[in-house]
C-alpha positions as CSV (number, residue, x, y, z in Angstrom):
1,M,136.5,-19.4,216.1
2,L,135.7,-20.9,219.5
3,M,137.7,-23.9,220.3
4,N,138.4,-26.2,223.3
5,F,141.7,-26.1,225.2
6,N,143.2,-29.3,223.7
7,D,142.5,-28.2,220.1
8,V,144.1,-24.8,220.6
9,S,147.1,-26.5,222.3
10,K,147.6,-28.7,219.2
11,L,147.5,-25.6,216.9
12,I,150.2,-24.0,219.0
13,E,152.3,-27.1,219.1
14,G,152.0,-27.3,215.4
15,G,153.6,-23.9,215.0
16,K,150.5,-21.9,214.0
17,L,150.5,-18.1,214.4
18,L,147.6,-17.3,216.7
19,H,145.7,-14.5,218.5
20,V,143.8,-16.1,221.5
21,A,141.2,-14.8,223.9
22,G,139.9,-16.7,226.9
23,S,139.9,-17.1,230.6
24,E,142.9,-16.2,232.7
25,D,143.1,-19.8,233.9
26,L,143.2,-21.4,230.4
27,L,145.6,-18.8,228.9
28,R,148.1,-19.5,231.7
29,K,148.0,-23.3,230.8
30,L,148.5,-23.1,227.1
31,P,151.9,-24.2,225.7
32,K,154.5,-21.8,224.5
33,G,154.5,-20.9,220.8
34,E,153.8,-18.2,218.3
35,W,150.8,-16.6,219.9
36,I,149.5,-13.7,222.0
37,G,146.5,-13.8,224.2
38,G,144.2,-11.7,226.4
39,S,141.7,-12.6,229.1
40,T,137.9,-12.4,228.6
41,E,135.1,-14.9,229.0
42,Y,132.8,-13.0,226.6
43,F,132.8,-13.8,222.9
44,M,131.0,-13.2,219.6
45,S,131.2,-16.5,217.8
46,E,129.8,-17.7,214.5
47,Q,126.9,-19.1,216.5
48,G,126.2,-15.8,218.4
49,G,127.2,-14.1,221.6
50,K,128.5,-16.5,224.3
51,V,129.9,-16.4,227.8
52,S,132.3,-19.3,228.7
53,G,135.3,-20.0,230.8
54,D,135.9,-23.3,229.1
55,L,136.4,-22.2,225.5
56,L,139.0,-20.0,223.7
57,F,138.5,-17.7,220.7
58,V,141.2,-18.2,218.2
59,T,142.2,-16.2,215.1
60,E,144.8,-17.9,213.0
61,F,147.1,-15.9,210.7
62,S,149.2,-17.2,207.8
63,F,151.6,-14.3,207.3
64,E,155.2,-15.2,207.1
65,N,156.8,-12.1,208.6
66,F,155.7,-11.1,212.2
67,S,157.1,-10.3,215.6
68,L,155.8,-10.7,219.2
69,K,156.7,-8.0,221.8
70,S,155.7,-7.0,225.3
71,Y,155.5,-3.4,226.5
72,G,155.6,-1.9,230.0
73,V,154.7,1.7,230.8
74,S,158.0,3.0,229.7
75,E,158.0,1.1,226.4
76,I,154.5,1.3,225.1
77,E,155.3,4.6,223.3
78,N,157.3,2.4,220.8
79,V,154.4,0.2,219.7
80,A,153.8,2.0,216.4
81,T,157.4,2.5,215.6
82,D,157.9,-1.3,216.1
83,A,155.1,-2.1,213.6
84,F,155.7,-3.0,210.0
85,D,155.4,-0.3,207.4
86,S,153.0,-2.5,205.4
87,G,150.7,-4.5,207.8
88,F,148.9,-4.1,211.1
89,S,149.5,-4.8,214.8
90,I,147.2,-6.3,217.4
91,L,147.7,-4.9,220.8
92,I,146.3,-6.4,224.1
93,I,146.4,-4.3,227.3
94,P,145.3,-5.5,230.7
95,F,142.4,-3.4,232.1
96,D,143.2,-0.9,234.9
97,S,147.0,-1.4,234.6
98,G,149.6,1.4,234.4
99,V,150.1,0.7,230.8
100,H,146.4,1.0,230.2
101,K,146.4,4.5,231.7
102,E,149.5,5.5,229.8
103,Y,148.2,4.3,226.5
104,S,144.7,5.7,227.0
105,E,146.0,9.2,227.9
106,N,149.0,9.5,225.5
107,A,148.7,7.2,222.5
108,A,147.7,10.0,220.2
109,Q,151.1,11.6,220.7
110,F,153.1,8.4,220.2
111,E,155.6,8.4,217.3
112,D,154.1,6.9,214.0
113,M,150.8,6.2,215.8
114,F,148.6,7.3,212.9
115,M,151.1,6.2,210.2
116,K,150.9,2.5,211.2
117,H,147.8,0.4,211.7
118,V,147.4,-0.4,215.4
119,V,144.3,-2.2,216.6
120,G,143.4,-4.4,219.6
121,W,141.6,-4.5,222.9
122,I,141.6,-4.2,226.7
123,S,141.6,-7.6,228.4
124,G,139.2,-8.1,231.4
125,V,137.4,-10.6,233.6
126,N,134.1,-12.3,233.9
127,L,132.0,-9.7,235.8
128,Q,130.1,-12.5,237.6
129,K,133.2,-14.1,239.1
130,S,135.6,-12.9,241.8
131,G,139.3,-13.5,242.1
132,Q,140.2,-13.0,238.4
133,M,142.9,-10.8,237.0
134,P,143.0,-9.1,233.6
135,I,146.1,-10.4,231.8
136,A,147.9,-10.2,228.5
137,V,150.1,-13.2,227.5
138,D,153.3,-13.4,225.4
139,G,152.9,-17.0,224.1
140,K,156.5,-17.2,222.9
141,T,157.9,-16.8,226.4
142,G,154.8,-18.1,228.3
143,E,154.7,-14.9,230.4
144,A,151.3,-13.7,231.6
145,F,151.3,-10.0,232.5
146,S,148.9,-7.9,234.5
147,D,151.1,-4.8,234.1
148,K,152.3,-5.1,230.5
149,A,150.8,-5.1,227.0
150,V,151.6,-7.6,224.3
151,A,151.6,-7.0,220.6
152,L,151.6,-9.2,217.5
153,H,153.1,-7.2,214.6
154,L,152.1,-8.6,211.2
155,E,153.6,-7.7,207.8
156,L,151.3,-8.1,204.8
157,P,152.4,-9.6,201.5
158,A,153.2,-7.3,198.6
159,G,150.0,-5.9,197.0
160,K,147.9,-6.3,200.2
161,T,146.7,-3.3,202.3
162,A,145.1,-3.3,205.8
163,F,142.1,-1.0,206.6
164,V,141.0,-0.2,210.2
165,N,137.2,0.2,210.6
166,I,135.1,1.5,213.6
167,I,131.4,0.9,213.9
168,N,129.9,3.4,216.3
169,I,126.2,3.3,216.6
170,F,126.0,6.5,218.6
171,E,125.5,10.1,217.5
172,P,125.8,13.2,219.6
173,D,122.6,14.8,220.8
174,E,122.4,18.2,219.3
175,N,120.2,19.3,222.2
176,S,122.8,18.3,224.8
177,P,124.8,21.2,226.2
178,L,128.5,21.3,225.5
179,I,130.4,19.5,228.3
180,T,134.1,20.3,228.8
181,F,136.7,19.3,231.4
182,A,139.6,21.2,233.0
183,E,141.1,18.0,234.4
184,E,141.9,14.9,232.4
185,G,141.7,11.2,233.3
186,F,139.3,8.4,234.2
187,S,137.9,9.9,237.4
188,I,136.0,13.2,237.1
189,K,134.8,15.5,239.8
190,N,133.9,18.7,238.1
191,C,132.9,19.7,234.5
192,F,131.8,22.8,232.6
193,I,128.2,22.8,231.2
194,D,128.1,25.4,228.5
195,G,130.9,27.1,230.4
196,R,129.4,26.9,233.9
197,E,131.3,24.7,236.4
198,V,129.3,22.0,238.2
199,V,129.9,18.7,240.0
200,F,129.5,16.2,237.2
201,A,127.9,13.5,239.3
202,D,125.3,16.0,240.5
203,Y,124.6,17.1,237.0
204,I,124.0,13.5,235.8
205,T,121.7,12.7,238.8
206,E,119.7,16.0,238.6
207,N,119.1,15.6,234.9
208,N,118.4,11.9,235.0
209,L,121.0,11.2,232.3
210,N,121.1,7.6,230.9
211,T,124.7,6.5,231.6
212,Q,124.3,3.5,229.3
213,L,124.8,6.2,226.6
214,P,128.3,7.5,226.2
215,L,129.8,11.0,226.1
216,I,130.8,11.7,222.5
217,G,133.9,13.9,222.0
218,D,134.6,15.9,218.9
219,Y,138.2,15.1,217.9
220,S,138.7,17.3,214.9
221,G,135.5,15.9,213.4
222,A,135.9,12.3,214.5
223,K,133.3,11.2,217.0
224,I,134.9,9.3,219.9
225,N,132.9,7.7,222.7
226,T,133.8,7.9,226.4
227,S,131.7,5.4,228.3
228,F,130.5,5.6,231.9
229,K,131.7,3.0,234.4
230,S,130.4,4.1,237.8
231,M,129.6,7.0,240.2
232,E,131.0,6.8,243.7
233,N,131.3,9.5,246.4
234,G,130.7,12.3,244.0
235,T,133.2,11.1,241.4
236,V,132.2,9.9,237.9
237,N,134.4,7.0,236.7
238,T,134.8,6.3,233.0
239,Y,136.2,3.5,230.8
240,A,138.4,6.0,228.9
241,P,139.9,9.3,229.9
242,V,138.3,12.7,229.1
243,F,140.6,15.4,227.8
244,S,140.7,19.1,228.3
245,G,140.3,21.0,225.0
246,I,137.7,18.5,223.7
247,E,134.0,19.4,223.5
248,Y,131.7,16.6,224.5
249,R,127.9,16.0,224.2
250,M,125.8,13.2,225.5
251,A,124.8,10.6,222.9
252,K,121.3,10.7,221.5
253,N,118.7,8.7,223.4
254,M,118.3,5.1,222.3
255,P,115.0,3.7,223.5
256,D,115.8,0.2,222.3
257,Y,119.6,-0.4,222.4
258,A,119.4,-4.0,221.2
259,A,117.3,-3.1,218.2
260,A,119.4,-0.1,217.3
261,F,122.6,-2.1,217.5
262,A,121.2,-4.8,215.3
263,G,119.8,-2.3,212.8
264,H,123.0,-0.4,212.5
265,L,124.9,-3.6,211.7
266,E,122.4,-4.9,209.2
267,G,124.1,-5.2,205.8
268,I,127.6,-4.4,207.1
269,C,128.8,-8.0,207.0
270,D,132.4,-7.9,205.6
271,E,133.8,-11.2,204.6
272,N,137.3,-9.7,204.3
273,A,137.5,-9.0,208.1
274,V,140.6,-10.8,209.5
275,F,140.2,-9.5,213.1
276,S,137.4,-7.9,215.1
277,C,136.5,-7.1,218.7
278,N,133.4,-5.6,220.3
279,C,132.8,-3.8,223.6
280,I,131.4,-5.4,226.7
281,L,128.9,-2.6,227.0
282,N,127.5,-3.3,223.6
283,F,127.3,-7.0,224.6
284,L,125.4,-6.3,227.8
285,Y,123.2,-3.3,226.9
286,G,122.6,-4.7,223.4
287,E,121.7,-8.1,224.9
288,L,123.9,-9.9,222.4
289,E,124.3,-13.2,224.2
290,G,122.9,-15.8,221.8
291,K,122.6,-13.3,219.0
292,N,124.6,-13.5,215.8
293,I,126.2,-10.4,214.2
294,E,127.4,-12.2,211.0
295,A,131.1,-11.8,210.1
296,F,132.2,-10.0,213.2
297,A,133.3,-12.8,215.4
298,G,135.9,-12.1,218.1
299,P,136.5,-11.3,221.8
300,I,134.1,-9.1,223.8
301,T,136.4,-6.5,225.4
302,F,136.8,-3.9,228.1
303,G,137.9,-1.2,225.6
304,E,138.8,-1.3,222.0
305,I,141.9,0.0,220.2
306,A,141.7,1.7,216.9
307,Y,145.0,3.6,217.0
308,Q,143.9,5.2,220.3
309,L,141.5,3.8,223.0
310,V,137.8,3.8,222.0
311,N,134.6,2.7,223.9
312,Q,131.3,1.1,223.0
313,T,132.4,0.4,219.5
314,L,133.1,-2.6,217.2
315,V,136.6,-2.5,215.7
316,Y,137.6,-4.6,212.8
317,V,140.4,-5.0,210.2
318,T,140.1,-5.9,206.6
319,V,142.8,-6.8,204.1
320,Q,142.4,-6.1,200.5
């Protein structure tokens, strides 16, 4: 829930185990304790979508067994092996950091990655303010990192099981050509359109593609979005890397993004959700400020983690 700084400080000082999202400024001022945090000023609250630099979104956990750890580029490969066999982990990674790149490009190959439940988000900034830095905070030490990820590893009680869920409102457009890439990463020069090499930025411009819609990759049957960030000097920049060997199509056209998002979520309220996060692009393109999406309260993020990095999705965890 959204709370003010003083109330969150009291929870921490009272020994509560917390996941906290809020502005860089507020996170740096919170007292030390059993918590992890990430920077964002965008939230989905019980009262609807909200933008605030004065409030913090807090998720409290009552699990007895847990651990807090930070991970640099050379340690992030251990995040799943450090997780409990029965439980789930919340991982927060600062946007545009080295560990963000490392996780985005290689998480699928990390040991135990799909044997443990790893979820989380990419921290960011208020897009309307300058001078901010995406951070992740280890509340136990009080350290705020721009170049490290933090994780809260949680063990569930006997008889309880965690489930990771992804809500993706997009479908690949069957009329879209197959798009493939020889080079991998977040910045793309060339691509192959049905096998023919072209400059990707030129192809987007010449075909008037709607870059509010993502590319959708076929990952052995799983549909994974890669969202567009910008086009600069003939280079297409994305919020997640593209991979060679994956076939992509553009998403189906969505004339009314806000209505489509609301319609897709209708009836999916899950009262067992213990954690959720939603993409900044859904928030902006879906015009979610002031709108309620029922049980899915949490931070609005610059990328979501459901084992590997995903885009333009809502990720949530249930415990049953």
